[in-house]
C-alpha positions in Angstrom: 0.7 -10.1 -23.9 4.0 -9.3 -22.2 4.4 -10.1 -18.5 7.1 -10.1 -15.9 7.6 -13.7 -14.8 9.2 -15.0 -11.6 11.2 -17.7 -13.3 12.3 -19.2 -10.0 12.3 -17.9 -6.4 15.4 -15.7 -5.9 17.1 -12.4 -6.4 15.7 -9.6 -8.6 17.3 -11.0 -11.6 14.8 -13.9 -11.7 12.2 -11.4 -13.0 12.1 -11.8 -16.7 9.9 -10.3 -19.4 8.1 -13.0 -21.3 5.0 -13.6 -23.6 1.9 -15.0 -22.0 -1.6 -15.5 -23.3 -3.9 -12.5 -22.7 -6.4 -13.4 -19.9 -10.1 -13.6 -20.5 -12.4 -11.9 -18.1 -15.0 -14.0 -16.2 -18.6 -12.8 -16.1 -18.0 -10.4 -13.2 -14.5 -9.3 -14.3 -13.0 -6.7 -16.6 -9.9 -6.9 -18.7 -7.7 -3.9 -18.2 -4.9 -2.7 -20.6 -2.3 -1.9 -18.0 -0.6 1.5 -18.3 1.2 1.5 -15.0 1.7 -0.9 -12.0 2.8 -0.1 -8.5 5.7 -2.0 -6.9 5.1 -3.0 -3.3 7.1 -4.9 -0.7 4.8 -8.0 -0.9 5.9 -8.3 -4.5 9.5 -8.7 -3.3 8.4 -11.3 -0.7 6.5 -13.2 -3.5 9.5 -13.1 -5.7 11.5 -14.8 -3.0 8.9 -17.6 -2.8 7.5 -16.6 0.6 4.2 -15.0 -0.2 2.0 -17.3 -2.4 -0.9 -15.6 -4.1 -4.6 -16.5 -3.5 -6.2 -19.3 -5.5 -6.9 -18.4 -9.1 -4.2 -15.8 -9.3 -1.1 -16.3 -11.5 1.6 -17.5 -9.1 4.5 -16.3 -11.3 3.3 -12.8 -12.2 3.6 -10.3 -9.3 1.8 -7.0 -9.0 -1.0 -5.9 -6.6 -2.1 -2.5 -8.0 -2.5 -1.2 -11.5 -4.0 1.6 -13.6 -5.2 1.5 -17.1 -8.0 1.4 -19.6 -10.9 -1.2 -19.6 -10.5 -3.3 -22.7 -13.5 -5.6 -22.3 -16.1 -6.6 -19.7 -17.6 -9.8 -18.6 -21.3 -10.5 -19.2 -22.5 -9.6 -15.7 -20.6 -6.2 -15.5 -23.0 -3.3 -15.5 -21.3 -0.2 -14.1 -18.0 -0.2 -16.1 -17.6 0.0 -19.8 -14.7 -0.5 -22.3 -12.7 2.7 -22.5 -13.1 3.7 -18.8 -9.9 4.8 -17.1 -9.6 2.9 -13.8 -7.1 1.9 -11.1 -7.6 -1.4 -9.3 -6.5 -3.7 -6.6 -5.5 -7.1 -8.0 -4.6 -10.3 -6.2 -1.6 -10.6 -8.5 -0.6 -10.5 -12.1 -0.3 -6.7 -12.3 3.2 -6.7 -13.9 1.7 -7.3 -17.3 0.3 -5.4 -20.2 -3.2 -6.9 -19.5 -4.8 -8.2 -16.3 -8.3 -9.3 -15.3 -9.9 -8.0 -12.1 -13.2 -8.2 -10.3 -15.2 -5.2 -11.6 -16.1 -4.2 -8.0 -12.4 -3.9 -7.2 -11.9 -1.0 -9.6 -11.9 2.7 -8.8 -12.1 5.5 -11.3 -8.8 7.3 -12.0 -9.0 10.6 -10.1 -9.7 13.4 -12.5 -6.6 15.2 -11.2 -4.2 12.4 -11.8 -2.5 10.5 -14.6 -2.1 6.7 -14.8 1.3 6.6 -13.1 -0.1 8.6 -10.1 -3.3 6.5 -10.0 -1.3 3.2 -10.1 0.3 4.3 -6.8 -3.0 4.4 -4.9 -5.0 1.1 -4.6 -2.8 -1.0 -2.4 -1.6 1.7 -0.1 -4.9 3.7 0.2 -6.9 0.5 0.9 -4.4 -0.8 3.4 -4.2 2.5 5.2 -8.0 3.1 5.2 -8.8 -0.3 6.6 -6.0 -0.5 9.2 -5.8 3.1 10.4 -9.4 4.2 10.1 -11.5 1.1 10.2 -9.4 -1.1 12.6 -7.5 1.7 14.3 -10.6 4.0 14.5 -8.4 7.1 14.2 -10.4 10.2 14.9 -10.0 13.9 14.4 -7.7 15.5 17.0 -6.0 12.2 18.0 -2.3 11.6 17.8 -1.1 9.1 15.2 2.3 7.5 14.6 3.4 5.7 11.5 6.7 3.8 11.2 8.3 3.8 7.8 6.9 7.2 7.1 8.7 7.6 3.7 7.4 4.3 2.3 4.4 4.1 0.1 2.2 3.1 3.1 3.9 5.9 5.2 3.3 8.7 2.8 -0.3 7.6 2.3 -0.9 7.3 6.1 0.6 10.7 6.8 -1.5 12.5 4.3 -4.8 10.7 5.0 -4.4 11.1 8.7 -3.7 14.8 8.3 -6.6 15.2 5.9 -9.0 13.7 8.4 -7.7 16.0 11.2 -5.2 13.8 13.2 -1.9 15.0 14.6 0.8 12.9 12.8 4.2 11.7 13.8 6.5 9.4 11.8 9.8 7.5 11.9 12.2 7.2 8.9 15.8 6.3 8.3 17.4 9.5 7.2 17.2 13.3 7.6 16.1 13.5 3.9 13.3 11.0 4.5 12.2 12.8 7.7 12.1 16.1 5.9 9.8 14.5 3.3 7.5 13.2 6.0 7.3 16.7 7.6 6.6 18.3 4.2 3.7 15.9 3.8 2.1 16.9 7.1 3.9 15.1 10.0 4.4 17.3 13.1 7.7 15.5 13.7 9.6 12.6 12.1 12.3 10.8 14.1 15.3 9.5 12.3 15.5 6.0 14.0 19.2 5.7 13.1 20.0 8.8 15.2 17.4 8.8 18.0 15.1 6.4 19.9 11.5 7.2 18.8 10.2 6.1 22.2 12.4 8.6 24.0 11.5 11.5 21.7 7.7 10.8 21.8 7.3 9.6 25.4 5.7 12.8 26.5 3.3 13.0 23.5 1.1 10.1 24.2 -0.1 8.4 21.0 -3.6 7.2 20.3 -3.0 5.0 17.1 0.2 3.5 15.8 0.6 1.8 12.4 3.5 -0.5 12.5 5.2 -2.5 9.8 8.4 -3.3 11.8 7.5 -5.5 14.8 10.3 -7.0 16.8 11.6 -4.7 19.5 9.4 -1.9 18.2 6.4 -3.7 19.7 7.1 -3.1 23.4 8.1 0.5 22.7 4.9 1.1 20.8 2.8 -0.3 23.6 4.5 2.0 26.2 3.8 5.0 24.0 0.1 4.4 23.7 -2.5 6.4 25.6 -5.3 4.8 27.5 -7.6 3.2 24.9 -4.8 3.4 22.4 -4.7 1.1 19.3 -1.6 -0.6 17.8 -2.2 -1.9 14.3 0.3 -4.2 12.5 0.5 -4.6 8.7 3.9 -6.3 8.6 6.7 -7.4 11.0 9.9 -6.8 9.2 11.9 -7.4 12.4 9.9 -10.5 13.3 6.6 -11.2 14.9 7.8 -12.3 18.4 7.4 -9.8 21.2 6.6 -9.8 24.9 4.1 -7.5 26.8 2.4 -7.2 30.1 -1.2 -8.5 29.7 -2.2 -6.7 32.9 -1.0 -3.4 31.5 -3.0 -4.0 28.3 -6.1 -4.6 30.4 -5.5 -1.7 32.7 -5.1 0.8 29.9 -7.7 -0.9 27.7 -5.3 -1.1 24.7 -6.2 -2.8 21.4 -3.6 -4.7 19.5 -4.7 -5.8 16.1 -3.5 -6.1 12.5 -4.4 -7.5 9.1 -3.3 -8.5 5.6 -5.3 -7.5 2.6 -4.3 -9.8 -0.2 -6.0 -13.0 1.2 -9.3 -11.4 2.1 -12.4 -12.5 0.1 -14.0 -10.6 -2.8 -16.9 -9.5 -0.6 -14.6 -7.9 1.9 -12.6 -6.1 -0.8 -15.8 -5.0 -2.5 -17.1 -3.4 0.7 -13.7 -1.8 1.5 -13.3 -0.3 -2.0 -16.9 1.1 -1.8 -16.0 2.7 1.5 -12.8 4.2 0.1 -14.7 5.6 -2.9 -17.2 7.2 -0.7 -14.8 8.7 2.0 -11.3 8.9 0.5 -11.8 9.6 -3.2 -13.4 13.0 -2.6 -10.4 13.9 -0.5 -8.0 12.9 -3.2 -9.9 14.7 -6.0 -10.1 17.8 -3.8 -6.3 17.9 -4.0 -5.7 17.1 -0.3 -3.5 14.1 -1.2 -0.4 14.2 -3.4 1.1 11.0 -4.8 4.8 10.8 -4.2 6.4 8.9 -7.1 10.1 8.3 -6.5 10.9 6.7 -9.8 9.4 4.9 -12.8 10.8 2.0 -14.6 9.9 0.3 -17.9 8.1 -3.0 -17.3 11.1 -4.8 -18.7 13.2 -3.3 -15.9 11.2 -4.8 -13.0 14.4 -6.3 -11.6 15.9 -2.9 -11.2 12.7 -1.7 -9.6 12.9 -4.5 -7.1 16.6 -3.8 -6.4 15.6 -0.2 -5.5 12.7 -1.3 -3.4 15.0 -3.6 -1.4 17.6 -0.9 -0.9 15.0 1.2 1.0 16.6 4.3 -0.5 13.3 5.5 -2.1 10.9 8.0 -0.8 7.4 7.2 -1.9 6.3 4.9 -4.7 8.1 2.9 -7.4 6.1 2.4 -10.5 6.4 0.2 -13.6 5.1 1.6 -16.9 4.2 -0.4 -20.0 4.8 0.4 -23.6 1.2 1.8 -23.7 1.9 4.6 -21.2 1.7 8.1 -22.5 4.0 10.8 -21.0 5.9 8.2 -18.9 
């Protein structure tokens, strides 16, 4: 098979298309012929040598989400058959023409989407569902703020929060990005390069905040939260260090939490995916969620895809397509 290899930690140019042996599925796994693979910021961090994959996952092939056709199944797999169209969360190895994945970590390609659109879903939808709805306990009618609203996570969080009845706010780095967030359902989007989001939102009162920034955003986030508010971290691009008043946290009964998805065990991911299939897939198939694909690249052009990701000029998802993809 063909795969994108991290030849050495470094700049995007270290990503090279090479030949590798096609993986063989274990008894509870399926082999998927990949048609499209999502590009995510953790892939960039892995390329730089700062985000090692879990045990048993190829360390030199990035890629956390894919869509394609089941090519073969392990002996213990019962509910999936060769020929099924699926998208899946993988621990790594997605930048390839074939990848193996635990069968329970697959979801059917929504009937209203193609493979490119479906490949944009697993990492972001699962991350948002777990952090915003399970950990953050966002409820109908509550006010929700997501930073990085035009990112893959952001566009997913805006749409799902809106679909489940929340009032949504976002931040982004340009007027164009803010307009995109509002078009997806945000009540307001603050251009953080032109205004202080805390000043703009101080009279709103926010119930749940999804933050991937950290640093000096942390104290501002805490001050914005309503009593019983929840602050959920999924990254800390400005750094993890922050100061806060523990007495204030107790007085307002605030919850500060966060998570990473990649290093969770199979049982956790299986349960999360089952929950998403039950609660989120009907919303997606009802047309209440629109994938936002900024640009597609051929698999061989993964370096260019990473360059775009690091520029932060994109709105929505960046997708790699293999030679097998129709209508790419």
